[in-house]
N, C-alpha and C positions, 0 to 999 in steps of 0.2 A: 136801268143802266146796263151797257153791254160789258161782257167780261173782255178784259184786255190781255192780249197774247203777244208775247215777244217770240219772232221766228228768227232764229240764227242759222242761215243757210247761204252758202256762197254760190251755189248753183242756182244761177236767175231764173231758168225755166222752171225749175222745181219750186223754188221759193213763190214764183208768180201763180202757179197753179194751185199750190196750198193755200196761199193768201185768199184768192179768189173764192175758193172753195169754203173757207171758214168765214169768210166775210158774208157769203149767202146764208151761213148758218147763225148769223147774227152775233158774230165775235168781233171785236175790234183788233185787227192785226198790224203789227210794226215790224218791218223787216230790217235785218241787220246782216251783213256779210263778213264783218270782222269781230274776233274775239275781244279786243281791247274796247271797240265801241260798245259791245254788249255790256261788259262788266262796268264801264263808266256810267253807261245810261241806267243800269239796275241800281246804282248807288244813290240816284237822285229822282228816279221815277219809278213809281209803283205799278208792277204788272200782276195779273192774277195767275199767269201760268208761262212757262217757258218751255219752247220747243227747240231743241238744241242738236245741231249736227256736230259729229265729232270731228270732222276732217275740215278745218278752217285755214285760209291762207297765211294767217299771221301767228296762229298758235294751234290749240285743239280744244275740243269741247272739255276735256278732263281738266284743263287749266281753268276754264270757266267754272266748272263745279267747284274746285277748289278755292277759287277766290270768293264766290258768293255764298259758300254753305254757312259761314260763320258771320255773314253781314246781312244776308236777305232770306227771309222765309217765304219760299215760292214753289209750288209744284214743278217738277221737271220731267219731260218727257224726251228722251234722246232719241234721235232720227239718224240711223248710221247704215251704211252699206256693209258695215263690219258685221259678221253673224256669228262670231266664234264665242264660245261660253266665257272664256277669260276676259274678252273686252266687256262683255254684258256685266259680268260679275264686278268689275273694276268700276263701271259707271254706277252701279246700285251701291257700292261701298262709299262712293264719292257723293252720294246723295240723290241720285236720280230716282224718280218714282216709278218710271215705265220705261220700256225699251222697245222701238220698232224698227224692224230691218226694212232697208230700202230694196225695191221699189215698195211703198206702202200704199194700202188702200185708204182713200180719203174719208170714206164713211166709217171705216173703223177708227181711223184717227180720231173723227169726232166722237165717236162712242167712248174711246179712250179718255179724251179730254174731259167729257161731262163726268166719267167716272172719277177721275181726279177731283173734280169738284164735288164729288158725291152726289150728283144729279144725273143720274142714269135716265131718268124719264123725261128729261129735257131734249133728248136725241131727236133732230129734227129732220124730216125727209125732205130731200132736194130734188126737184125735177131737173136733172142735168141737161137734157137735150129737149127742144120744143121748137115748133114751128111758129112763126109771128110774122104775117104779111109778108110771105116769100122770103123770108130771112130764117136761118137756122140760129137759135140761141143755144149756147154752150155756156153753163154755169153763169148765166146772166149777160154774158158777152156774145155780141153778134160774130158769127165766123165770116170771114171774107172768103167766098167760094166762087168759083168759076160756074157758069150755067149748067155745065155737065156734071160737077161735083154735087151742086145742089140737087139735081134730078136724081142721082143715086142715093143721096143722103135721105131724100124724101121717101123713096121707096123702102130703105132699111128702117127709117123711123116708124113708118106705117106697120112694118113688119117686125116691130121691136121684139128682141129675145127669140126670133124665129128665123132659122136658116133661109137665106134667098139664094137660089142657084145662080151661077154665073150665065147659065143659059137664059134663064128668066130675065136677068138683067139686060142682057145684050138684044133678046128678042124684043123687049118691051120699051127699051129707050132708045129711039132713032138717033140720038146723039153719040151712041157708043158704036164704033165701027167694028170692033172685033173683041175677043177675050183678051187679047194682049193690051188693047187700048183700055179696057175695063181695068185690067191689073195696074196699069200705069196711074189711072186716076184714084184707086183705092189707096196706092202707095203716098199720092200727094194728099190725100184726106188725112191719112194717118199721122202725117207731119203736122197737122193742124189741130188734131185732138189728143193724141197720144203723148205721154210724158218719158215713155220708155221705148225706144226703138225696137229692144229685142222681146219685150213683154206686152202684148196689146191688150189692153184692160178693156176697150169699148168696141172697137171694130175688129173682129177675129175673122180668121179663115178657118173654115170647116173643109179640110183638105179632100179634094175629090168632088166636092158639091158647089161650095160657095162661100158666102160671107154672112155675118149675123153682128148685128149692133145690140150689145148688151149694156143695161144700166137700170 
């Protein structure tokens, strides 16, 4: 039976990426955006772990922790953009088992989940990107790419974790007319795979050289 996880997160994009990744790791994930819905559901349904954002539209994660700590026994990992020590200490005092600062690494999150279960050896390696029948698969989901974007991605995947120069991409892909055109396509690709506009996790720029796809 799969471990069940409640994810309380009002950022739709962040929630979707986290849910997809954890489901690929064989977890059963249920998403909630409101603190009130999370609290009422926890009273009637059992979950194995709670992933809790602190900044919610109807309340905050601290109120969720206060409401459940005397009613439900469940490991809690707080996910928050707040990185100050005072906020972290307050979360732990209210019953949090762990605390991760956004933007967080999904593989690290998986590791911390298994650690919360006391099952570090269960960590599963996930092949984030792969090519299947002229389609790029990202976390089990087919990406909707233009022909040019697909050509670029195919080169980057075949050179995984190796920097590919901009000159190399422009010279070897006839569909790219200039370096400016390449940069435009890279920008659009990032919109489809990155969950943080300022912190590129997968498609990174090696300044003065080119691009590298890391996973």
